[in-house]
MIDRENMAR-951401 format. One record per residue: x, y, z of N, C-alpha, C, CB in turn. Coordinates in steps of 0.2 Angstrom, whole numbers, plus 2048, in hexadecimal, padded with zeros to 3 digits. Each point is the difference from the previous one (the first is absolute). Glycine has a CB too. Layout:
<rs>
XYZXYZXYZXYZ ...
</rs>
This chain:
<rs>
F648C2E047FC8068007FD8017F980780580A 7FE7FA7F17FD8017F97FB7FB7FF80B8057FC 7F67F58067FB7FB7FE7F980180380A7F87FF 7F780A8087FA8018037FC8067FD8057FC80B 7FF80A7F37FC8057FD7FD7FE7FA808808805 7FB7F47F77FD7FE7FA7FA7FB80180B8007FA 7F57FC80B7FA7FC8027FA8058028087F7804 7FA80E8007FA8048027FE8047FA80580180C 7FF8017EF7FE8047FB7FA7FC7FC80C8057FF 7F47F48017FB7FD7FC7F98018038097F77FD 7F780B8097F98018037FD8077FF8037F8809 80180C7F47FE8077FF7FB8007FA80B805804 7F08007FC7FB8017FB8048037FA7F7803808 8067FB7F28038027F98008088007FC7F57FA 80A80D8038018077FF8038048067F67FF7F9 80B7FD80D8038038068077FE8007F5801806 8108037FC8077FE8018018008088048057F5 7FD7F580D8027FF8078068038027FA7F5800 80680E8068068038038067FC8007F9808806 8067F17FC8057FB8018047FF7F97F97FB809 8048077F18037FF7FA8078047FF7F47FD7FB 80C8088098068048008077FC8017F980A803 8067F18028067FC8028027FB7FA7FC80080C 7FF7FF7EF8027FC7FA8038047FB7F67F9802 80880E7FE8038047FB8078038027F48037FD 80D7FE8098078048018067FC7FD7FA80480B 8077F67F68067FC7FE8008017F88007F880A 7FB8097F28008007F98028077FD7F77F7800 80980E8048018077FE8078017FC7F8804809 80D7FA7FA8078017FC8007FD7F980680080B 7F87FA7F58007FD7F97FB8037FB8037F5806 7F780D7FD7FB8037FC8028077FD7F77FA807 80D80A7FE8028067FE8058007FA7FE80480C 8077F77F48057FF7FB7FC7FE7F98097FC809 7F27FF7F87FD7FE7FA7FC8067FD7FF7F4805 7FE8107FF7FD8067FD8048047FC7F880080A 80E8027F98058047FD8027FD7F980480480C 7FE7F67F48027FD7FA7FB8007FB8077F8806 7F28067FB7FB8017FC7FF8077FD7FB7F6806 80580E7FE7FF8077FE8068027FB7FA80380B 80C7FB7F78058027FB8007FD7F980780180A 7F67F97F67FF7FD7FA7FA8037FC8057F5805 7F680D7FE7FA8027FD7FF8077FE7FB7F6806 80980E7FE7FF8088008078027FE7F6801808 80B8007F18078027FE8028078037FE7FA7F6 7FE80A80C8028078038037FF8077F78057FA 8087F68098037FF8078067FB7FF7F5801805 80D7FC7F68057FC7FF8078038027FA7FA7F7 80780C8078078048028008018078008057F5 7FA7FD80E8008018088027FA8037F88097FF 8057F17FF8017FA8048077FD7FF7F47FE7FF 8108047FC8067FE7FF8068058037FC7FA7F6 80180B80D8058058037FF8018078008067F5 80280080E8008018077F980180380B8067FE 7F07FB7FD7FA8018037FC7F98027FF80B7F9 8057F08057FC7F98027FF8008078067FB7F6 7FF80680E7FF8008077FA80480380C7FE801 7F38087FC7FB8048027F97FD7FE80780A7FF 7F97F47FB7F97FD7FD7FF7FA8048028057F5 8037F780D7FE7FA8047FD80280680A7FA7FA 7F980B8097FD8028077F98027FF80C804803 7F28007F87F98027FE7FC7FA80080480A7FA 7FE7F18027FC7FA7FF7FF7FC8078047FF7F4 8018018108007FC8067FB80480580C7FB7FF 7F580C8017FC8048047F87FF7FF80A808801 7F57F87F97F97FF7FE7FD7F98028018087F6 8037F38097FF7F98027FF7FF8078067FC7F6 7FE80780E8008008077FA80380380C800800 7F28067FD7FA8048027FA7FB7FF80580B7FD 7FB7F27FD7FA7FB7FF7FF7FB8058028027F4 8047FB80E7FF7FA8057FF8038078087FA7F9 7FA80C8087FF8038077F880280080C805800 7F17FD7FB7F98018007FC7FA80080280A7F9 8017F08057FC7FA8018017FE8078037FC7F4 80280580F8017FE8077FC80580580C7FB7FD 7F480B8017FC8058047FD8057FB8087FE80A 7F28027F47FD8047FC8008088027F97F67FD 80980B8098008078038078027FF7F77FE808 80E7FF7F68078027FF8018067FC8037F4801 8028108018018077FD8037FF7F980180580B 7FD7FF7F08027FF7FA8048077FE7F77F87FD 80A80C8088038077FE8077FF7FC7FA80580B 80A7F77F78077FF7FD7FF7FD7F98057FE80B 7F67FD7F47FF7FE7F97FD8057FC7FE7F5805 7FD80F7FE7FD8057FC8058067FD7F57FE807 8108047FE8058047FE8047FD7FA80080680C 8027F47F58047FD7FB7FD8007F98057F980A 7F58057F67FC7FF7FA8008077FC7F97F6805 80580F7FF8008077FD8078027FE7F7803808 80E7FB7FB8078027FE8017FC7F980480380C 7FA7F77F48017FC7F97FC8047FB8017F5806 7F980D7FB7FD8047FB8048067FE7F57FC804 80D8088018048067FE8067FE7FC7FC80580B 8087F67F78067FE7FC7FE7FE7F98057FB80B 7F68027F47FE7FF7F97FE8067FC7FB7F5804 8028107FF7FF8067FD8078047FE7F5801806 80F7FF7FF8078037FF8047FD7FB80080480B 7FF7F57F48047FC7FB7FD8017F98037F8809 7F780B7F77FC8017F97FD7FA7FD8088087FE 7F77F38077FC7FA7FE7F880180180A7F9802 7F28047FA7F98008027FE7FB8057FE8047F4 7FC7FD80F7FE7FB8057FF7F97FE7FB80A805 8057F57F47FE7FA7FD8067FB8027F98057F7 80D7FD80A8067FC8027FF7FD8078088077F8 7F77FE80C7FF7FE8077F97FB80180680B804 7F57F77F87FA7FC8008027F97FE7F980A7FE 80B7F57FC8027F97FE8047FD8058008047F4 8047FF8108047FD8057FC7FD8058098087FD 7F27FC8057FC7FE8067FC7FA7FE7FF80C804 7FE7F47F67FC7FA7FE8057FA7FF7F88077FA 80E7FA8048057FA8008017FD8078058057F5 7FC80080F8017FE8077FA7FC80380780A802 7F37F87FC7FA7FD8038007F97FD7FA80B801 8087F47F98007F97FD8057FC8037FC8057F5 80A7FD80C8057FC8047FD7FE8078098067F9 7F47FF80A7FE7FF8077FA7FA80080380C803 7F97F47F87FB7FB7FF8037FA7FE7F88087FD 80D7F87FF8037F97FE8037FD8068028057F5 8027FF8108037FD8067FA7FE80480A8087FF 7F17FC8027FA7FD8047FD7FA7FE7FE80C802 8027F27F87FE7FA7FE8047FA8027FB8067F6 80C7FC8098057FB8028007FE8078078047F7 7F880280D8007FF8087F97FC80280780B801 7F47F77FB7FA7FD8028007F97FF7FA80A7FD 8097F37FD8017F97FF8047FD8067FF8027F3 80680280E8057FD8057FC7FE80780A8067FB 7F27FF8077FD8008077F87FD7FF808809804 7F77F57F67F97FE7FF7FB8058028047F4802 7FD8127FC7FB8058027FA8007FB809807804 7F17FB7FE7FA7FF7FC8008057FB7F97FC80A 8038027F08008047FA7FD8078027FF7F67F9 7FC80A80B7FC8068028058058037F57F9802 8108048028048058038058037FB8007F980A 8028037F18048037FA7FC8057FC8077F5800 7F380A7FF7FC8057FD7FF8068047FA7F77FA 80580980C8008068058068038007F87FB807 80E8017F98078047FF8018047FA8047F6807 7F98077F38018037FA7FC8078008017F57FA 7F980B8097FC8068008048058057F57F97FE 80E8058078038048048068037FD7FC7FA80A 8088027F28068037FC7FE8057FB8057F5802 7F580A7FA7FE8057FB7FE8068047FD7F77F8 7FF80980D7FE8068048068048037F57FA803 8108027FF8068038038048047FA8017F7809 7FF8057F18048037FB7FC8077FD8047F47FD 7F680C8047FC8067FE8028068057F67F97FB 80A80580B8028058058078037FE7F97FB809 80C8017F68078027FF8008047F98047F5806 7F88097F58008047FA7FD8078017FF7F57FA 7FC80B80A7FD8078028058058047F57FA800 80F8038048058048048058027FB7FE7F980B 8058037F18058027FB7FD8057FB8057F5801 7F580B7FE7FD8057FB8008078047F97F77FA 80580980C8008068048078038007F77FC808 80E8007F98078038008028037F98037F8809 7FB8047F28018017F97FD8077FE8017F47FD 7F880D8047FD8067FF8038068037F57F97FE 80C8068098038058048078037FD7FA7FB80A 80A8007F38068027FD7FF8037FA8057F6806 7F68097F67FF8037FA7FD8078017FE7F57FB 80180D80B7FE8078017F98027FF80B8037FD 7F07F98067F98017FF7FC7FB8048028067F5 7F87FB80C7FB7FC8037FE7FB7FA7FC808809 8007F37FA7FD7FB7FB7FC8037FA8007F880A 7FC80D7F87FC8037FB8048037FA7F7802809 80F8027F98048037FC8047FB7FB80180A808 8017F17FC8037FA7FC7FC7FD7FB8077FE80A 7F38017F87FB7FD7FB7FE8057FA7FC7F8809 80480E7F97FE8057FB8068007FB7FA807808 80C7F97FA8067FF7FB7FF7FA7FC807807807 7F87F47FC7FF7F97FC7FA8017FB8057F9809 7F680A7F97FA8017FB8038057FA7F77FF809 80D8067F88028047FB8057FC7FC7FF80A807 8057F17FB8047FC7FD7FC7FC7FB808800809 7F27FD7F97FC7FC7FC7FD8047FA7FD7F980A 80180E7F87FD8047FA8068027FB7F8804809 80E7FD7F98058017FC8017FA7FB806808808 7FA7F27FA8017FA7FC7FA8007FB8067FA80A 7F48077F87FB7FF7FC7FF8067FB7FA7FA809 80A80C7F88008057FC8067FF7FB7FB808808 8087F37F88067FE7FB8068038027F88007F8 80980280E8078038028047FA8037FB80C803 8077F07F88037F98038088007FE7F57FB7FE 80E80B8018078007FF8038008077FF8067F4 8037F580F8038008068088018007F77F8804 80C8087F68078008008038078007FF7F57FA 7FD8108058028077FF8058017FA7FF80080D 8007FC7EE8048017FA7FF8067FC8017F4800 80480F7FD7FF8067FC7FD7FE7F9809806806 7F27FE7F87FE7FE7F98018077FC7F87F7804 80B8087F68018067FC7FC7FF7FA80B801803 7F38057FA7FB8007FA8048027FA7F6802808 8107FF7F88038027FA8088008017F68077FD 80E7FB7FD8078008018038048058007FE7F4 7FD80880D8028058057FF7FD8077FD8097F9 7FE7F38087FF7FD8078067FA8007F3803800 80E7FA7FB8057FB8008078038027F97F97F8 80880C8058078038018008038078018037F4 7FA80080F8008028078017FA8047F980A7FD 8047F08028007FB8048077FD8007F47FD7FE 80F8037FC8077FE8008058048047FE7FB7F5 80180C80B8048058037FF7FF8088008087F6 7FA7F680C7FE8008077FE7F98027FC80C800 8097EF8017FE7F98017FE7FF8078087FD7F7 7F780880D7FE7FF8077F97FC80180780A803 7F87F38027FA7FC8017FA8058008067F7807 7F58077F67F98048007FD7FF8077FF7FE7F3 7FD80780E7FC8008077FB7FB7FF80280C802 7FC7F18047FB7FA8007FA8037FD8067FA80A 7F68027F37F98027FE7FC8018068017FA7F5 7F980980A7FB8018067FE7FA8037FC80A7FB 8037F18017FE7F98028057FD8047F97FF7F6 80D8018088067FD8038018038078057FD7F5 7FA80A80B8018048067FB7FE8058068097FA 7F47F78047FA7FF8058017F88027F98097FA 8087F38028017F98028067FF8057FC7FC7F5 80980880A8067FF8057FD8038078098017F7 7F38048097FE8048067FB7FB80480180B7FA 7FB7F18037FC7FC8048037F98007F68077FC 8107F88028037F98007FC7FB7FC80480380B 7FA7FF7EF7FD7FB7FB8057FE7FB7F4805803 80D7F57FC8057FE7FB7FC7FF7F98077FA808 7FB80A7F37FC8007FA8017F97FC80280D7FF 7F97F08008007FA7FC8008017F87FA7FA80A 8088007F38008017F97F97FE7FD80C7FD800 7F17FF8037F97FE7FE7FB8018068057F87F7 7F58098077FB8018057F97FD7FE80680B804 7F67F48017F97FE7FE7FB8048048047F47FE 7F880F7FE7FA8048037FA7FC80280580A7FA 7F87F880B7FA7FD8037FA8058008077F7807 7F48077F67FA8058017FB7FD8058018037F4 7FD8018117FB7FD8057F98037FF80A800808 7F27FC7FB7F98037FF7FF8068057FC7F47FD 8018118017FF8068057FC7FF8068018077F6 8007FD80F7FD7FF8067FA80580180B7FD805 7F08017FE7FA8058008018068057F97F67FE 80C8098068018068058038067FD8027F8809 7FE80D7FB8038077FD8078018027F5804800 80E7F88048078018038057FC7FC7FB80480B 8037F97F08057FC7FC7FF7F880380880A7FE 7FC7F27FE7FF7F98018057FE8067FE7FE7F4 7FF7FE8108047FD8068017F97FF7FB809808 80B7F47F88017F97FF8007FD8078068027F5 7F77F880B8007FC8078077FD8017F47FE7FF 8108017FC8067FD8028068057FE7FB7F57FE 80B8088028068057FF8047FE7FA80180180C 8018047F08037FF7FA8087FF8017F78067FA 80D7F78028078008008028088008017F47FB 80580D8088028078018038037F98037FD80C 7FE7FF7EF8028027FA7FB8017FB80B7FB802 7EE8048007FB8017FC7FD8078017FD7F4801 8038107F97FD8068017F88007FF80B8057FB 7F27FF8097F98008007FD8077FF8007F6807 7FA80A7F57FC8068007F97FE8018088067F8 7F67FB80F7FA7FD8027FB8068018067F7806 7FC80F7FA7FB8068007FD8027F980780480A 7FC7F97F17FD8017F97F97FD7FF80C8017FC 7F08028007FA7FD7FF8007F97FD7FC80C7FE 80A7F37FE8017FA7FE8077FD8037FA8037F5 8067FA8118067FF8038047FB7FD7FA80280A 80D7FE7F78047FC7FC8077FF8047FA8037F5 8097F78098077FF8038057FF7FB7FA7FA809 80C8077F98067FE7FB8047FB80480080B7FA 8017EF8038047FB8038067FF7FC7F67FA805 8108077FE8067FF7FC8017F87FE805809807 7FD7F77F38017F97FD7F97FC7FE80B800806 7F67FA7F97FA7FC7FF7FC7FE8078067FB7F5 7F480380A7FC7FE8068007F98007F980A800 80C7F38048017F98017FC7FD80580C8017FC 7F57F98067FC7FD8068008048068027F57FB 80480D8088008048067FD8067FF80B7FB803 7F68097F87FC8067FF7F97FF7FF80A8057FA 7F47F68037F97FE8007FD7FF8078017FB7F4 8028018107FE7FF8077FF8078048057F47FF 8008108008008068037FA8047FE80D800801 7F28017F97FA8047FD7FA7FD8038068037F5 7F97F680A7FA7FD8037FF8028078017F77F8 80480980C7FF8018077FF8078018087F7803 7FB80E7F97FF8078017F98027FE80C8027FF 7F17FB7FB7FA8027FE7FA7FD8038068027F5 7FB7F880E7FB7FC8037FA7FF7FC80580480B 7FB7FA7EF7FA7FF7FC7FE8067FC7FD7F9808 80680D7F87FE8057FC8027FF7F980280880A 7FA7FA7F18017FE7F98068047FE7F47FE7FE 8117FF7FE8068037FD8027FD7FA80380380B 8008017F18037FD7F98078028007F58017FA 80F7FA8048078008008028027F88027F880A 80180E7F58028017F98057FC7FE7FD80C802 8057F67F88067FC7FD8068038027FA7FE7F6 80B7FD80C8078038028048037FA8007F7809 80280F7F88038047FB8068038027F58027FB 80F8018008068048027FD8068048077FD7F6 7FD80680E7FE8068047FC8057FC80A7FE808 7F98047F27FD8057FC7F97FE7FD80B8047FD 7F37F68047F97FE7FD7FB7FF8068067FA7F7 7FC80980F7FB7FF8067F98037FE80A801808 7F68047F47F98037FF7FC7FB7FC80480C800 7FF7F17FB7FD7FB7FC7FD7FA8048078037F6 7FD7FB80F7FE7FA8047FA80280480C7FC801 7F480A8027FA8028047FA8017FC808806807 7F97FD7F27FA8007FC7FD7FA7FE80680A7FB 7FE7F18047FE7F97FF7FC7FD8068097FE7F7 7FA80380F7FD7FD8067F980480180C7FE805 7F48087FA7F98038017FB7FE7FB80680A805 7FC7F57F57FC7FE7FB7FD7F98018068067F8 7FF7F580B7FE7FA8027FB80080680B7FB7FC 7F680A8097FC8008057F98027FE80A804807 7F58017F47FA8017FE7FC7FA7FD80480C7FE 8007F07FE7FD7FA7FD7FE7FB8068078027F5 7FD7FE8107FE7FC8067F980280380C7FD802 7F480A7FF7FA8028037FA8007FB807808806 7FA7F87F37FA7FF7FC7FE7F97FF80480A7FA 8007F18087FF7F97FF8037FD7FA7F6802806 80E8027F68037FD7FA8067FB8037FD80A7F9 8067F880C8067FC8037FD7FD8068098067FB 7F97F48077FE7FD8068028048068007F47FB 7FC80C80A8018048068047FB8057F58077FE 8117FB8038047FD8058048058048017F67F8 80280880E8038048048068047FC7FD7F980A 8078037F38068037FC7FF7FE7F980880080A 7F78047F18007FF7F98078027FD7F3801800 8107FB7FC8068017FC7FE8027F98077F9808 7FC80D7F67FF8027F98037FB7FB80080C804 8067F17FE8037FC7FC7FC7FA7FE80A803806 7F17FB7FE7FB7FB7FE7FB8027FB8027FB80B 7FD80B7F47FB8037FC8028057FB7F87FE80A 80E8017F38028057FB7FC8017FA80B7FD804 7F27FD7F97FC8007FA7FA8048028057F57FC 7F88098097FA8048028018078017FC7F6806 80980C7FD8028078018008047F98067FD80B 7FE7FF7F18018037F97F98017FC80B7FB800 7F18008007FA8007FD7FB8058038017F47FD 7FF80D8097FB8048048038078017FB7F6805 80B80B7F88048078017FC8067FD80B7FA800 7F18047FA7FD8067FD7F97FD7FE80B8057FC 7F07FB8087FA7FC7FE7FC8037FA7FF7FE80C 8028097F37FC8027FA8047FE7FA7FD80A806 8097F57FA8047FE7FA7FE7F97FF809808801 7F77F48047FE7F97FF7F97FF7FE8087FD809 7F48077F97F98007FD8008017F87FB80380C 8098027F38008027F98037FB7FB80280C804 8037F07FF8037FA7FD7FB7FB7FF80B802804 7F07FD8017FB7FB7FF7FB8027FB8027FD80C 7FC8097F47FB8027FB8037FF7F97FC809808 80A7F87F78038007F98017F87FE80680B802 7FC7F18038017F97FE7FA7FC80080B801805 7F08017FE7F97FC8007FB8047FC8037FB80B 7FF80A7F17FB8037FC7FC7FC7FB80880A801 7FB7F07FC7FD7FC7FC7FA7FD80380A7FE7FA 7F580280D7FB7FC8037FA8058028087F8805 7F980F7F97FC8058027F97FF7FD809808801 7F67F47FA7F97FF7FD7FC7FB8048058037F5 7FE7FA8107FC7FB8047FD8038068087F77FC 7F38058077FD8028068068008067F47FC7FC 80A80780A8057FF8058017F98027FD80C804 7FE7F07FD8007F98028047FC7FB7F5801805 80A8007F48047FD7FB8088028017F57FF7F8 80C8078088078038018037FC8067FD80B7FB 8007F580B8037FD8068017F97FF7FA808807 8027F47F68017F97FF8077FF7FB7F37FD801 80D8077FA8067FF7FB8068038047F88017F6 80880480D8058038048037FB8057FC80B7FE 8007F28068027FB8058037FA7FC7F7803808 8077FB7F38037FA7FC8078027FD7F47FC7FD 80C80A8008068037FE8058018057FA8067F7 8047FC80F8058018068037F98027FA80A803 8027F17FD8027FA8028057FD7FB7F57FE806 8098037F48057FD7FA8068038007F67FE7F9 80A8098088078048008047FE8067FA8097FA 8037F680C8047FF8068027F88017FA80A805 8027F27F78027F88018027FD7FA7F8800809 8068037F18017FC7FA7FE7F980080A8087FE 7F17F78067FE7F98017FB7FD7FA80180280C 7FE7F87F47FB7FD7FC7F98018018087F77FF 7F48087FD7F98018017FD7FD8077FE8017F4 8057F880D7FE7FD8068028038068007F57F9 80780D8078038048067FC80680180B7FB7FD 7F48097FE7FC8068017F97FF8028078057F7 7F67F68077F97FF8028007FE8087FD7FC7F4 80880180E8007FE8078018078048057F57FE 7FF80F8008018078037FA80480080C8007FD 7F18007FD7FA8058007F97FC8028068067F6 7FB7F480C7FA7FC8027FB8007FA80180380C 8017FB7EE7FC8007FA8017F97FD80180C7FE 7FB7F27FD8017FA7FB8068027FB7F37FC802 8117FF7FD8058027FB7FE8027F98077F7806 7F38077F87FD8027FA7FF8078007FB7F57FE 80280E8087FF8078008068048007F67FD807 80F8017FC8078037FF8028007F98037FD80C 7FC7FE7F08028007F97FC8057FC8037F4801 7F780C8007FB8057FD8038078017F67F8802 80C8098058028078018078027FD7F97FF80B 80B7FC7F58078017FD7FF8017F88057F9809 7F68047F47FF8017F97FE8077FF7FE7F47FE 7FD80E8067FD8078008068058017F57FC804 80F8038018068058018048007FA7FF7FE80C 8037FD7F18048007FA7FD8037FA8057F6805 7F580A7FB7FD8037FA8008088017F87F67FE 80780C8098008078018078038017F47FE805 8107FE7FE8078038028057FC7FD7FC80480B 8037F97F08057FB7FC8078037FF7F67FB7FB 80A80B8028068037FE8048028067FB8047F5 8017FF8108028038068047FA8047F7809800 8057F18018037FB8048067FD7FC7F57FE805 80C8027F58067FE7FC8068048017F87FA7F8 80780C8098068058018038008077FB8077F6 80B7F780B8038008077FF8068048087F87FC 7F980E8018008068037F880280280A8047FA 7F27FB8027F98018017FD7FB8057FF8047F4 8037F680C7FE7FB8058038018078007F87F7 80680B8098038028077FC80680280B7FC7FD 7F38097FF7FC8068027F97FE8038078077F8 7F67F48047FA7FE8028007FC8077FD7FF7F4 8087FD80D8017FD8078018058058057F67FA 7FF80F8058018058057F980380280C8027FC 7F08007FF7FA8038017FB7FC8048028067F5 7FE7F48097FC7FB8048027FF8077FD7FA7F5 80A80580C8028008077FE80680480A7F97FC 7F780D8017FE8068047F980080280A8067FA 7F27F88017F98008017FE7FB8067FE8037F4 8057F780C7FF7FB8058028038078027F77F7 80380C8098028038077FB80680280C7FE7FD 7F28067FE7FB8058027F97FC8038058097F7 7F97F28057FA7FC8028017FD8077FD7FE7F4 80980080E8027FD8067FF8058068087F87FB 7F980F8038008058057F880380080C8037FE 7F07FA7FE7F98028007FF8077FC7FF7FA80B 8068087F17FF8067FC7FE7FE7F9809806807 7F27FE7F77FD7FE7F98048057FB7F57FC805 80F8017F78038047FB7FF7FC7F9809804808 7F17FE7F57FF7FC7F98058017FB7F4802802 80E7F87FB8068007FC7FE8017F98067F9807 7F38077F77FE8007F97FA8058008047F57FD 7FA80E7FE7FA8047FF7FA7FC7FF8078097FB 7F47F78097FA7FC8007FB8037FA8027FC80C 7FC7FF7F07FB8027FB7F98028038067F97F8 7F680B8057FA8018037FA7FD7FB80580B804 7F67F47FF7FA7FD7FC8007F880180080A7F8 7FE7F38027FE7F98008077FC8017F68027F8 80A7F980C8067FC8018027FC7F97FC7FE80C 80A8047F28027FD7FA8017F880180580B7FC 7FC7F27FE8017F98018087FF8007F67FD7FA 80C7FD8098077FF8008037FF7F97FF7FB80B 8078057F38037FF7FA7FE7F97FE809807802 7F67F87F77FE7F97FE8047FB8027FC8067F6 8017F480C8037FA8038018008078068007F6 7F780580D8008008087F97FF80380A8087FF 7F27F57FD7F98008037FF7FC8067FD8007F4 8087FC80E8007FC8068038038068007F67F9 8038108068048048067FB8038048098027F9 
</rs>
């Protein structure tokens, strides 16, 4: 029977799960359930004590029930899911009562899906099932996992004493507290003098939790040590940003703000990047620098600055831009007026030249400072004859000789030229030197060929 079901499965259209496939799946469920439980125990530390105690039987029953419901739906798409739905809501309620965030349960569900897909690959090889069927099975598993997660969320939110809107409102307030710098999650006492120290010694009792810690406990959000803020491009609508995909449950979001943003616990690694790409579906976003919790506002400020540079064309326009890849640019463009003032000061010796002469020498100087190349190498970059480059370098040394010989002055000049180069890339005209009026002056002696 199993072999005939596998044979018939090969004739199915890609993306469809044949009902006969259930007969292949039923015998695998006991082993798969045990594997899922073991993987969850290894990967999610919060569940390890439960899996080693009396709750293991209960959790194993939950895993088996969800697996059985999946196979029943394959065998009969009209099968009732009432028992499964109730079980998942109770799981969410249990997580809320235990004080864990939904991220633990979400991680467990993803691990279970991976184990299931791994088993499906093994079984597919055993029965020579077509690759198209395995792909369709993977799609069905991910869709089923989303349903389970939604049901658990319903139970979790209900147990927290409020609807989805109230729950999201509290999470938004949590994000605002973090950005306001209320990052003391430990509730520790702080004294400002000897009298405070004496009172603390006389009263060693535990301090009440901070507002941040209390609110995080209420919504089941585990306070991380490090966070990454994400700046999103605003939406043209009036009702706030609507993301086409779903964010991880431990991601805090403020999508109704004129400048929408997210807080992602920890670093944004490959799985987090994939999640954001799926949730944003091409919307422009900038990933801030990963910082300690107390530095969240800085991470968001840098991300927003980088987003404005992307929109102006200074930084390349990609789906996800990482601030970490553009720290020098962010620094140089952090205060355009000051950068322009630096350019005016460092390039003042060229102010007696015409704009065209200035630009030729500035381009040559920028190339030399950034490459330290020979005349031949610089000529190739600038598309000039090497002798022309030598003429220009002699002119620069006559005008800026002392400045180029001093390390501090040379460094300041390079910074000014790099900032100018970035502004020109964005199409913004910020003259770095004061242009002379009237007759075009000659270049410094010895530069007649430039």
